py3Dmol code that shows the C-alpha trace and the ligand (Angstrom):
import py3Dmol

protein = """\
ATOM      1  CA  UNK A   1      83.956  31.773-105.718  1.00  0.00           C
ATOM      2  CA  UNK A   2      86.032  30.931-102.663  1.00  0.00           C
ATOM      3  CA  UNK A   3      84.837  32.558 -99.469  1.00  0.00           C
ATOM      4  CA  UNK A   4      87.097  35.445 -98.512  1.00  0.00           C
ATOM      5  CA  UNK A   5      86.990  37.729 -95.520  1.00  0.00           C
ATOM      6  CA  UNK A   6      84.487  40.590 -95.835  1.00  0.00           C
ATOM      7  CA  UNK A   7      82.602  38.844 -98.594  1.00  0.00           C
ATOM      8  CA  UNK A   8      79.285  37.262 -97.788  1.00  0.00           C
ATOM      9  CA  UNK A   9      76.383  35.721 -99.599  1.00  0.00           C
ATOM     10  CA  UNK A  10      72.691  36.483 -99.293  1.00  0.00           C
ATOM     11  CA  UNK A  11      69.546  34.992-100.774  1.00  0.00           C
ATOM     12  CA  UNK A  12      66.182  36.748-100.647  1.00  0.00           C
ATOM     13  CA  UNK A  13      63.189  34.442-101.045  1.00  0.00           C
ATOM     14  CA  UNK A  14      60.071  36.243-102.226  1.00  0.00           C
ATOM     15  CA  UNK A  15      56.648  35.284-103.495  1.00  0.00           C
ATOM     16  CA  UNK A  16      57.620  35.882-107.133  1.00  0.00           C
ATOM     17  CA  UNK A  17      61.426  35.679-107.292  1.00  0.00           C
ATOM     18  CA  UNK A  18      64.406  34.174-105.462  1.00  0.00           C
ATOM     19  CA  UNK A  19      67.480  36.376-105.712  1.00  0.00           C
ATOM     20  CA  UNK A  20      71.065  35.951-104.595  1.00  0.00           C
ATOM     21  CA  UNK A  21      74.311  37.895-104.725  1.00  0.00           C
ATOM     22  CA  UNK A  22      77.809  38.030-103.308  1.00  0.00           C
ATOM     23  CA  UNK A  23      77.954  40.935-100.829  1.00  0.00           C
ATOM     24  CA  UNK A  24      80.832  43.187 -99.848  1.00  0.00           C
ATOM     25  CA  UNK A  25      80.166  43.272 -96.098  1.00  0.00           C
ATOM     26  CA  UNK A  26      82.239  46.419 -95.522  1.00  0.00           C
ATOM     27  CA  UNK A  27      80.264  48.494 -98.026  1.00  0.00           C
ATOM     28  CA  UNK A  28      76.909  46.730 -98.012  1.00  0.00           C
ATOM     29  CA  UNK A  29      77.037  46.421-101.798  1.00  0.00           C
ATOM     30  CA  UNK A  30      76.810  43.601-104.297  1.00  0.00           C
ATOM     31  CA  UNK A  31      80.003  42.286-105.845  1.00  0.00           C
ATOM     32  CA  UNK A  32      78.910  41.809-109.453  1.00  0.00           C
ATOM     33  CA  UNK A  33      75.321  41.222-110.482  1.00  0.00           C
ATOM     34  CA  UNK A  34      72.580  39.508-108.544  1.00  0.00           C
ATOM     35  CA  UNK A  35      71.055  36.352-109.994  1.00  0.00           C
ATOM     36  CA  UNK A  36      67.307  35.783-109.963  1.00  0.00           C
ATOM     37  CA  UNK A  37      65.143  32.719-110.579  1.00  0.00           C
ATOM     38  CA  UNK A  38      61.321  32.789-110.536  1.00  0.00           C
ATOM     39  CA  UNK A  39      59.826  31.277-107.385  1.00  0.00           C
ATOM     40  CA  UNK A  40      58.561  27.769-108.229  1.00  0.00           C
ATOM     41  CA  UNK A  41      54.826  27.191-107.873  1.00  0.00           C
ATOM     42  CA  UNK A  42      53.761  25.727-105.571  1.00  0.00           C
ATOM     43  CA  UNK A  43      56.507  27.337-103.480  1.00  0.00           C
ATOM     44  CA  UNK A  44      57.094  24.336-101.220  1.00  0.00           C
ATOM     45  CA  UNK A  45      60.191  24.235 -98.980  1.00  0.00           C
ATOM     46  CA  UNK A  46      61.996  21.612-101.072  1.00  0.00           C
ATOM     47  CA  UNK A  47      61.308  23.236-104.450  1.00  0.00           C
ATOM     48  CA  UNK A  48      62.413  26.636-103.124  1.00  0.00           C
ATOM     49  CA  UNK A  49      65.523  25.179-101.450  1.00  0.00           C
ATOM     50  CA  UNK A  50      66.481  23.530-104.753  1.00  0.00           C
ATOM     51  CA  UNK A  51      66.425  26.966-106.366  1.00  0.00           C
ATOM     52  CA  UNK A  52      68.661  28.389-103.599  1.00  0.00           C
ATOM     53  CA  UNK A  53      71.107  25.630-104.470  1.00  0.00           C
ATOM     54  CA  UNK A  54      71.070  26.637-108.154  1.00  0.00           C
ATOM     55  CA  UNK A  55      71.776  30.221-107.103  1.00  0.00           C
ATOM     56  CA  UNK A  56      74.696  29.280-104.854  1.00  0.00           C
ATOM     57  CA  UNK A  57      76.079  27.020-107.606  1.00  0.00           C
ATOM     58  CA  UNK A  58      75.725  29.820-110.168  1.00  0.00           C
ATOM     59  CA  UNK A  59      78.238  31.851-108.119  1.00  0.00           C
ATOM     60  CA  UNK A  60      80.201  28.774-107.081  1.00  0.00           C
ATOM     61  CA  UNK A  61      80.199  30.271-103.555  1.00  0.00           C
ATOM     62  CA  UNK A  62      81.517  28.013-100.813  1.00  0.00           C
ATOM     63  CA  UNK A  63      81.110  30.223 -97.704  1.00  0.00           C
ATOM     64  CA  UNK A  64      78.280  30.925 -95.231  1.00  0.00           C
ATOM     65  CA  UNK A  65      74.866  31.741 -96.687  1.00  0.00           C
ATOM     66  CA  UNK A  66      72.187  34.012 -95.193  1.00  0.00           C
ATOM     67  CA  UNK A  67      68.621  33.489 -96.360  1.00  0.00           C
ATOM     68  CA  UNK A  68      65.463  35.581 -95.947  1.00  0.00           C
ATOM     69  CA  UNK A  69      61.915  34.243 -95.867  1.00  0.00           C
ATOM     70  CA  UNK A  70      58.607  36.136 -95.990  1.00  0.00           C
ATOM     71  CA  UNK A  71      57.603  34.415 -92.787  1.00  0.00           C
ATOM     72  CA  UNK A  72      58.134  34.431 -89.034  1.00  0.00           C
ATOM     73  CA  UNK A  73      61.458  32.708 -88.308  1.00  0.00           C
ATOM     74  CA  UNK A  74      61.657  31.637 -84.694  1.00  0.00           C
ATOM     75  CA  UNK A  75      64.246  29.170 -83.430  1.00  0.00           C
ATOM     76  CA  UNK A  76      65.166  28.578 -87.118  1.00  0.00           C
ATOM     77  CA  UNK A  77      61.667  27.286 -87.826  1.00  0.00           C
ATOM     78  CA  UNK A  78      59.172  28.988 -90.120  1.00  0.00           C
ATOM     79  CA  UNK A  79      55.771  30.024 -88.785  1.00  0.00           C
ATOM     80  CA  UNK A  80      52.964  31.866 -90.524  1.00  0.00           C
ATOM     81  CA  UNK A  81      53.244  31.779 -94.312  1.00  0.00           C
ATOM     82  CA  UNK A  82      51.054  34.465 -95.845  1.00  0.00           C
ATOM     83  CA  UNK A  83      52.705  34.821 -99.248  1.00  0.00           C
ATOM     84  CA  UNK A  84      54.449  31.435 -99.622  1.00  0.00           C
ATOM     85  CA  UNK A  85      53.195  27.862 -99.554  1.00  0.00           C
ATOM     86  CA  UNK A  86      51.476  26.866 -96.303  1.00  0.00           C
ATOM     87  CA  UNK A  87      53.753  23.796 -96.036  1.00  0.00           C
ATOM     88  CA  UNK A  88      56.552  26.097 -94.753  1.00  0.00           C
ATOM     89  CA  UNK A  89      54.818  26.352 -91.382  1.00  0.00           C
ATOM     90  CA  UNK A  90      56.790  24.281 -88.867  1.00  0.00           C
ATOM     91  CA  UNK A  91      59.662  23.590 -91.319  1.00  0.00           C
ATOM     92  CA  UNK A  92      63.064  23.082 -89.665  1.00  0.00           C
ATOM     93  CA  UNK A  93      65.025  25.569 -91.751  1.00  0.00           C
ATOM     94  CA  UNK A  94      68.501  24.431 -90.752  1.00  0.00           C
ATOM     95  CA  UNK A  95      67.676  20.838 -91.712  1.00  0.00           C
ATOM     96  CA  UNK A  96      66.110  21.925 -95.023  1.00  0.00           C
ATOM     97  CA  UNK A  97      68.884  24.219 -96.218  1.00  0.00           C
ATOM     98  CA  UNK A  98      71.721  22.021 -94.965  1.00  0.00           C
ATOM     99  CA  UNK A  99      70.247  19.170 -96.990  1.00  0.00           C
ATOM    100  CA  UNK A 100      70.249  21.329-100.136  1.00  0.00           C
ATOM    101  CA  UNK A 101      73.310  23.572 -99.643  1.00  0.00           C
ATOM    102  CA  UNK A 102      75.686  21.184 -97.852  1.00  0.00           C
ATOM    103  CA  UNK A 103      75.738  19.991 -94.271  1.00  0.00           C
ATOM    104  CA  UNK A 104      78.980  21.750 -93.346  1.00  0.00           C
ATOM    105  CA  UNK A 105      77.936  25.141 -94.591  1.00  0.00           C
ATOM    106  CA  UNK A 106      76.995  27.848 -92.093  1.00  0.00           C
ATOM    107  CA  UNK A 107      73.434  28.976 -92.757  1.00  0.00           C
ATOM    108  CA  UNK A 108      71.159  31.555 -91.098  1.00  0.00           C
ATOM    109  CA  UNK A 109      67.554  32.199 -91.969  1.00  0.00           C
ATOM    110  CA  UNK A 110      65.610  35.296 -90.951  1.00  0.00           C
ATOM    111  CA  UNK A 111      62.490  37.245 -91.854  1.00  0.00           C
ATOM    112  CA  UNK A 112      62.857  39.333 -95.048  1.00  0.00           C
ATOM    113  CA  UNK A 113      61.899  42.678 -93.501  1.00  0.00           C
ATOM    114  CA  UNK A 114      64.117  42.058 -90.470  1.00  0.00           C
ATOM    115  CA  UNK A 115      67.040  41.460 -92.853  1.00  0.00           C
ATOM    116  CA  UNK A 116      66.260  44.619 -94.835  1.00  0.00           C
ATOM    117  CA  UNK A 117      65.969  46.634 -91.597  1.00  0.00           C
ATOM    118  CA  UNK A 118      69.373  45.439 -90.396  1.00  0.00           C
ATOM    119  CA  UNK A 119      70.934  46.389 -93.723  1.00  0.00           C
ATOM    120  CA  UNK A 120      69.315  49.829 -93.551  1.00  0.00           C
ATOM    121  CA  UNK A 121      70.750  50.400 -90.063  1.00  0.00           C
ATOM    122  CA  UNK A 122      74.237  49.457 -91.225  1.00  0.00           C
ATOM    123  CA  UNK A 123      74.322  51.094 -94.649  1.00  0.00           C
ATOM    124  CA  UNK A 124      71.198  53.196 -95.123  1.00  0.00           C
ATOM    125  CA  UNK A 125      69.726  56.405 -93.730  1.00  0.00           C
ATOM    126  CA  UNK A 126      71.629  57.493 -90.585  1.00  0.00           C
ATOM    127  CA  UNK A 127      68.326  58.275 -88.766  1.00  0.00           C
ATOM    128  CA  UNK A 128      67.585  54.526 -88.684  1.00  0.00           C
ATOM    129  CA  UNK A 129      70.411  54.007 -86.173  1.00  0.00           C
ATOM    130  CA  UNK A 130      68.977  55.895 -83.206  1.00  0.00           C
ATOM    131  CA  UNK A 131      65.757  55.929 -81.220  1.00  0.00           C
ATOM    132  CA  UNK A 132      62.686  53.781 -81.740  1.00  0.00           C
ATOM    133  CA  UNK A 133      62.329  53.175 -85.464  1.00  0.00           C
ATOM    134  CA  UNK A 134      59.735  51.172 -87.361  1.00  0.00           C
ATOM    135  CA  UNK A 135      61.110  49.998 -90.705  1.00  0.00           C
ATOM    136  CA  UNK A 136      58.480  48.801 -93.192  1.00  0.00           C
ATOM    137  CA  UNK A 137      58.602  47.204 -96.613  1.00  0.00           C
ATOM    138  CA  UNK A 138      55.585  47.855 -98.795  1.00  0.00           C
ATOM    139  CA  UNK A 139      55.515  45.176-101.485  1.00  0.00           C
ATOM    140  CA  UNK A 140      53.455  42.014-102.021  1.00  0.00           C
ATOM    141  CA  UNK A 141      52.758  42.205 -98.294  1.00  0.00           C
ATOM    142  CA  UNK A 142      53.815  44.606 -95.554  1.00  0.00           C
ATOM    143  CA  UNK A 143      56.970  43.559 -93.742  1.00  0.00           C
ATOM    144  CA  UNK A 144      58.181  45.193 -90.539  1.00  0.00           C
ATOM    145  CA  UNK A 145      61.306  45.480 -88.435  1.00  0.00           C
ATOM    146  CA  UNK A 146      61.377  47.140 -85.001  1.00  0.00           C
ATOM    147  CA  UNK A 147      64.703  48.833 -84.344  1.00  0.00           C
ATOM    148  CA  UNK A 148      65.736  50.304 -81.023  1.00  0.00           C
ATOM    149  CA  UNK A 149      69.058  52.140 -81.157  1.00  0.00           C
ATOM    150  CA  UNK A 150      69.780  50.043 -84.247  1.00  0.00           C
ATOM    151  CA  UNK A 151      69.059  46.727 -82.511  1.00  0.00           C
ATOM    152  CA  UNK A 152      66.399  44.459 -83.914  1.00  0.00           C
ATOM    153  CA  UNK A 153      63.335  43.088 -82.147  1.00  0.00           C
ATOM    154  CA  UNK A 154      62.495  40.349 -84.689  1.00  0.00           C
ATOM    155  CA  UNK A 155      59.287  38.967 -86.219  1.00  0.00           C
ATOM    156  CA  UNK A 156      56.962  41.866 -85.534  1.00  0.00           C
ATOM    157  CA  UNK A 157      54.667  41.079 -88.525  1.00  0.00           C
ATOM    158  CA  UNK A 158      52.862  44.419 -88.598  1.00  0.00           C
ATOM    159  CA  UNK A 159      51.405  43.490 -91.994  1.00  0.00           C
ATOM    160  CA  UNK A 160      49.012  41.227 -90.134  1.00  0.00           C
ATOM    161  CA  UNK A 161      47.806  43.748 -87.583  1.00  0.00           C
ATOM    162  CA  UNK A 162      44.024  43.928 -87.952  1.00  0.00           C
ATOM    163  CA  UNK A 163      42.750  47.396 -88.790  1.00  0.00           C
ATOM    164  CA  UNK A 164      39.010  47.880 -89.430  1.00  0.00           C
ATOM    165  CA  UNK A 165      38.652  44.108 -89.690  1.00  0.00           C
ATOM    166  CA  UNK A 166      41.387  43.711 -92.325  1.00  0.00           C
ATOM    167  CA  UNK A 167      45.044  42.735 -92.300  1.00  0.00           C
ATOM    168  CA  UNK A 168      47.091  45.929 -92.704  1.00  0.00           C
ATOM    169  CA  UNK A 169      48.804  44.472 -95.783  1.00  0.00           C
ATOM    170  CA  UNK A 170      45.423  43.999 -97.457  1.00  0.00           C
ATOM    171  CA  UNK A 171      44.827  47.725 -96.999  1.00  0.00           C
ATOM    172  CA  UNK A 172      48.128  49.327 -97.945  1.00  0.00           C
ATOM    173  CA  UNK A 173      50.709  47.019 -99.562  1.00  0.00           C
ATOM    174  CA  UNK A 174      51.925  48.143-102.967  1.00  0.00           C
ATOM    175  CA  UNK A 175      50.309  44.984-104.396  1.00  0.00           C
ATOM    176  CA  UNK A 176      46.931  46.408-103.314  1.00  0.00           C
ATOM    177  CA  UNK A 177      47.742  49.655-105.141  1.00  0.00           C
ATOM    178  CA  UNK A 178      48.464  47.694-108.322  1.00  0.00           C
ATOM    179  CA  UNK A 179      45.525  45.323-107.997  1.00  0.00           C
ATOM    180  CA  UNK A 180      43.009  48.093-107.397  1.00  0.00           C
ATOM    181  CA  UNK A 181      44.763  50.485-109.800  1.00  0.00           C
ATOM    182  CA  UNK A 182      44.812  53.195-107.111  1.00  0.00           C
ATOM    183  CA  UNK A 183      46.365  56.596-107.734  1.00  0.00           C
ATOM    184  CA  UNK A 184      49.320  57.486-105.508  1.00  0.00           C
ATOM    185  CA  UNK A 185      47.077  59.941-103.666  1.00  0.00           C
ATOM    186  CA  UNK A 186      44.369  57.362-102.951  1.00  0.00           C
ATOM    187  CA  UNK A 187      46.866  54.738-101.945  1.00  0.00           C
ATOM    188  CA  UNK A 188      48.721  57.229 -99.695  1.00  0.00           C
ATOM    189  CA  UNK A 189      45.474  57.682 -97.738  1.00  0.00           C
ATOM    190  CA  UNK A 190      45.512  53.975 -97.004  1.00  0.00           C
ATOM    191  CA  UNK A 191      49.180  54.060 -95.996  1.00  0.00           C
ATOM    192  CA  UNK A 192      48.377  57.042 -93.761  1.00  0.00           C
ATOM    193  CA  UNK A 193      45.668  55.066 -92.006  1.00  0.00           C
ATOM    194  CA  UNK A 194      47.921  52.066 -91.406  1.00  0.00           C
ATOM    195  CA  UNK A 195      50.842  54.197 -90.210  1.00  0.00           C
ATOM    196  CA  UNK A 196      48.516  56.134 -87.874  1.00  0.00           C
ATOM    197  CA  UNK A 197      47.442  52.888 -86.257  1.00  0.00           C
ATOM    198  CA  UNK A 198      51.062  51.752 -85.876  1.00  0.00           C
ATOM    199  CA  UNK A 199      51.949  55.155 -84.402  1.00  0.00           C
ATOM    200  CA  UNK A 200      49.021  54.986 -81.979  1.00  0.00           C
ATOM    201  CA  UNK A 201      50.142  51.598 -80.680  1.00  0.00           C
ATOM    202  CA  UNK A 202      53.932  51.919 -80.687  1.00  0.00           C
ATOM    203  CA  UNK A 203      54.843  55.657 -80.637  1.00  0.00           C
ATOM    204  CA  UNK A 204      57.921  55.346 -82.861  1.00  0.00           C
ATOM    205  CA  UNK A 205      60.282  58.290 -83.397  1.00  0.00           C
ATOM    206  CA  UNK A 206      60.435  57.557 -87.116  1.00  0.00           C
ATOM    207  CA  UNK A 207      59.114  55.339 -89.915  1.00  0.00           C
ATOM    208  CA  UNK A 208      61.562  54.237 -92.620  1.00  0.00           C
ATOM    209  CA  UNK A 209      59.842  52.820 -95.703  1.00  0.00           C
ATOM    210  CA  UNK A 210      61.539  50.365 -98.046  1.00  0.00           C
ATOM    211  CA  UNK A 211      60.320  48.208-100.914  1.00  0.00           C
ATOM    212  CA  UNK A 212      60.176  49.151-104.622  1.00  0.00           C
ATOM    213  CA  UNK A 213      57.534  51.826-104.030  1.00  0.00           C
ATOM    214  CA  UNK A 214      59.940  53.851-101.846  1.00  0.00           C
ATOM    215  CA  UNK A 215      61.701  54.760-105.103  1.00  0.00           C
ATOM    216  CA  UNK A 216      58.657  56.883-105.949  1.00  0.00           C
ATOM    217  CA  UNK A 217      58.396  58.408-102.462  1.00  0.00           C
ATOM    218  CA  UNK A 218      58.029  61.928-103.886  1.00  0.00           C
ATOM    219  CA  UNK A 219      54.733  60.859-105.483  1.00  0.00           C
ATOM    220  CA  UNK A 220      52.995  59.657-102.337  1.00  0.00           C
ATOM    221  CA  UNK A 221      54.826  60.666 -99.144  1.00  0.00           C
ATOM    222  CA  UNK A 222      53.737  64.334 -99.464  1.00  0.00           C
ATOM    223  CA  UNK A 223      50.109  63.125 -99.113  1.00  0.00           C
ATOM    224  CA  UNK A 224      50.731  61.612 -95.672  1.00  0.00           C
ATOM    225  CA  UNK A 225      49.293  63.531 -92.739  1.00  0.00           C
ATOM    226  CA  UNK A 226      50.673  61.665 -89.715  1.00  0.00           C
ATOM    227  CA  UNK A 227      52.858  63.597 -87.316  1.00  0.00           C
ATOM    228  CA  UNK A 228      55.607  61.001 -86.966  1.00  0.00           C
ATOM    229  CA  UNK A 229      58.328  61.637 -89.583  1.00  0.00           C
ATOM    230  CA  UNK A 230      58.411  59.188 -92.511  1.00  0.00           C
ATOM    231  CA  UNK A 231      61.484  58.801 -94.723  1.00  0.00           C
ATOM    232  CA  UNK A 232      62.246  56.477 -97.646  1.00  0.00           C
ATOM    233  CA  UNK A 233      64.883  53.787 -97.089  1.00  0.00           C
ATOM    234  CA  UNK A 234      68.208  54.352 -98.802  1.00  0.00           C
ATOM    235  CA  UNK A 235      68.819  50.740 -99.759  1.00  0.00           C
ATOM    236  CA  UNK A 236      66.325  49.590-102.349  1.00  0.00           C
ATOM    237  CA  UNK A 237      66.193  46.124-103.858  1.00  0.00           C
ATOM    238  CA  UNK A 238      69.569  45.160-102.382  1.00  0.00           C
ATOM    239  CA  UNK A 239      68.426  45.386 -98.750  1.00  0.00           C
ATOM    240  CA  UNK A 240      67.159  41.834 -98.192  1.00  0.00           C
ATOM    241  CA  UNK A 241      70.212  40.170 -99.709  1.00  0.00           C
ATOM    242  CA  UNK A 242      72.669  42.473 -97.903  1.00  0.00           C
ATOM    243  CA  UNK A 243      70.855  41.942 -94.591  1.00  0.00           C
ATOM    244  CA  UNK A 244      70.841  38.173 -95.068  1.00  0.00           C
ATOM    245  CA  UNK A 245      74.588  38.135 -95.741  1.00  0.00           C
ATOM    246  CA  UNK A 246      75.168  40.329 -92.654  1.00  0.00           C
ATOM    247  CA  UNK A 247      72.979  38.110 -90.480  1.00  0.00           C
ATOM    248  CA  UNK A 248      74.979  34.958 -91.140  1.00  0.00           C
ATOM    249  CA  UNK A 249      78.274  36.825 -90.872  1.00  0.00           C
ATOM    250  CA  UNK A 250      77.425  38.497 -87.545  1.00  0.00           C
ATOM    251  CA  UNK A 251      75.196  35.729 -86.148  1.00  0.00           C
ATOM    252  CA  UNK A 252      72.233  38.069 -85.980  1.00  0.00           C
ATOM    253  CA  UNK A 253      69.505  35.634 -87.053  1.00  0.00           C
ATOM    254  CA  UNK A 254      66.808  34.902 -84.466  1.00  0.00           C
TER     255      UNK A 254
END
"""
ligand_1 = """\
12
LIG
C 54.752 38.102 -94.091
C 55.986 38.691 -93.449
C 56.843 39.374 -94.494
C 56.030 40.356 -95.305
C 56.839 40.961 -96.431
C 54.040 39.193 -94.854
O 52.880 38.682 -95.440
O 53.896 37.572 -93.107
O 56.717 37.683 -92.795
O 57.916 40.033 -93.866
O 54.890 39.731 -95.853
O 57.278 39.998 -97.330
"""
view = py3Dmol.view(width=600, height=400)
view.addModel(protein, "pdb")
view.setStyle({"model": 0}, {"cartoon": {"style": "trace"}})
view.addModel(ligand_1, "xyz")
view.setStyle({"model": 1}, {"stick": {}})
view.zoomTo()
view.show()
């Protein structure tokens, strides 16, 4: 597909799948279906970048590409790799993806939760656009995006805040719920504890929760006791890809 104005392309790299789609940047929606390939194991930078190339070739897309990583992305280098191969740490992301996707292509890489938070501000719940908002994704890990009046403070990594001697994401990610076969009620208690700690440290006006589990918000959000309001994100599994496409289009990547 030839790059046209208001169309973008995003790729979301996760621990289990790598997904891409053409994005209508005015509506924050996919144009056609997304395409997904299982994350290669081990998920080294070169094997993952080869998959991003297959995805771009599948759509025959020749424009700018935004890419998310489940990692700190600072100065277009990856740091901290909790749920992907440790060899990502220190990787020069521009060099890597230019080598695989073409040296003349515009590429931006950013943290997955930061991308999803940006998409939520632009196309999701209106409350995400004002005040001090903590956006979280509860999935394999816990991802976070700090938003002040809709502007992003990147790489906050709240999933790795230590609470009672444990990483927050080892207490309350949705992967923990699955692994321990916790009921929604029991798991909500854990989420409550983690959110309380975040609230104590950062005093947000609102938490917005994304990730697949936000689809079942009615089953667990009523069990939360914290005073800060908590709402489910509006964008669901499109958020990372839409945010990635926006980031390269608007030069928002850190
Ligand atoms: C990673 C974050 C990521 C989150 C969600 C965490 O383990 O450190 O960078 O945003 O998982 O994928």
